[in-house]
C-alpha positions, 0 to 999 in steps of 0.5 A, spaced: 541 512 925 539 518 921 542 520 915 544 527 911 546 528 904 554 528 903 558 534 903 565 535 902 568 528 901 565 524 895 566 517 898 559 515 899 552 518 897 549 518 904 553 520 910 551 517 917 550 521 923 554 518 929 552 523 934 548 529 934 546 535 939 539 538 938 538 545 941 543 543 947 543 548 953 547 547 959 546 552 965 550 552 972 547 556 978 541 560 978 539 568 979 545 572 979 550 566 979 547 563 973 552 561 967 550 559 960 555 554 958 551 551 952 546 556 948 541 552 944 547 548 940 545 543 934 550 539 931 551 533 927 558 529 927 558 524 921 561 517 922 568 516 919 570 523 920 575 527 924 572 533 927 575 538 932 572 543 937 575 550 938 574 556 942 576 561 948 576 559 955 569 558 957 566 558 950 563 551 952 567 546 948 569 541 954 562 542 956 559 540 950 564 534 949 562 531 956 555 532 954 555 529 947 559 523 951 554 522 956 559 524 962 554 530 963 547 531 962 544 537 959 539 542 962 534 542 956 535 539 949 537 532 946 544 528 945 543 522 940 548 517 939 546 514 933 538 514 934 539 513 941 537 519 945 541 519 952 536 523 956 531 517 955 536 512 958 536 510 966 543 511 969 545 504 968 543 504 961 547 511 960 553 507 963 552 501 958 552 506 952 558 509 955 562 503 956 560 499 949 559 505 944 563 511 946 571 512 947 574 517 951 581 520 951 583 525 957 588 530 957 591 527 964 591 520 961 587 517 967 590 510 967 590 506 973 597 506 976 597 499 979 595 495 972 599 494 966 598 497 959 594 491 957 590 491 963 588 498 962 587 498 955 582 492 956 579 495 962 572 497 958 571 490 956 572 487 963 567 492 966 562 491 960 563 484 960 564 484 953 568 479 949 576 480 948 577 481 940 585 479 940 585 481 932 582 488 934 587 489 940 593 487 936 591 492 930 590 498 935 596 496 939 601 495 933 598 502 930 600 505 936 607 502 937 606 500 944 606 492 943 612 492 946 610 496 952 604 492 954 606 489 960 609 496 963 605 500 968 604 507 967 609 509 971 614 506 967 612 509 960 613 516 957 607 521 957 606 520 949 606 512 951 601 513 956 597 517 952 597 512 946 595 507 951 589 511 953 587 512 946 588 504 945 583 503 951 578 508 948 578 504 941 578 497 944 571 496 944 570 498 937 566 505 939 561 508 935 565 515 936 571 517 940 571 523 944 578 526 946 579 532 950 585 536 949 589 529 948 595 533 946 595 538 952 600 534 956 605 532 950 611 534 947 611 536 940 614 529 937 609 526 941 603 530 939 605 529 932 605 522 933 598 522 936 595 526 931 597 522 925 594 516 929 588 519 930 588 521 923 589 514 921 584 511 925 579 515 921 582 514 914 584 507 915 579 504 920 573 508 919 573 511 926 569 517 928 573 522 932 571 528 936 576 532 939 577 539 943 583 543 942 586 550 943 591 548 938 590 550 930 596 545 928 592 540 931 585 542 929 588 542 922 588 534 922 581 534 922 576 534 916 572 540 920 573 545 925 567 547 929 568 554 933 564 555 939 563 562 943 559 564 949 556 557 949 554 557 942 556 555 935 560 561 932 563 558 926 563 551 922 570 550 918 570 544 913 576 541 910 581 546 914 588 548 914 592 551 920 592 558 916 584 558 915 583 555 923 588 561 925 584 566 921 577 564 923 580 564 930 582 571 929 575 574 926 572 571 932 576 575 937 575 581 933 
C-alpha cells in the first residue's frame, strides 16, 4: 500500500492509503448529449479514517463512490484499493475484490426479503467462499444492537434495524474500506444518529475505513474530513469538520 505523511491526527507517523483515485474521469453519452460526471479527480482516503463526500445534485459524488467501489468503471484514470489497480483486473477478479475487500451500504438497504438478518449479513462470505468469523460477527452485531433480531426477516425489522443489518453485512468480511451512499437518507432522526455514531465508533474503535456520500451537514460533521465536489471536480477539502464549517463551505460553493 502507498503511504503519505500524516496530517491532522497524531496517532501514527505515517498513514496508509486505503483507496485512491488518480485523474479519474467519467463521461456519459457523446457529442451534444455528453455529460462529464467526473473531471480529473485525484484523491486519497486514509486507512482508519472517516471521510464524507458532499456536493449538489449532479456534482458526481455518487458516481465517484461507485467507481471507487468497483461498481462502475472510469472512462479514464485509475482507482486503487491499496495498491491494486481495479482497471487492470478482469471482471471476475474485480468481483472478488468487491466481495473480499470492499463493503457497500446503500440508502435502500438492499436486503434479500426471504433471508433472515443473519443470512443477509453472512451472504458476502457465502458468495466469496470465505470462512465465517463468529467472533467478528458477534462483535459487529453486538455493536449494532441487532443480536436479538438475527432470526427476523427484513419485513419484520424497522428501517433503522434494516440499515444496521446492511452495515453489518458490509463489515462482516473485514473489508479494506466501507463505502456508504446516503446511508441515512431513509432513516428518521433517531436512527440516523445511532447509525452515524456507530460508523464513527467502528473507525475509532476497530480501525475501519469509511467513505460516505451525504447531503446532510450534520452527518458530515461525524467525519474526519469532508470532500466537496462541484461539476465533477473537487471544489474543497475540509479536514476535522464541524457542522458550522460544513455549512459555511457549502454556502461559499453555492455563491
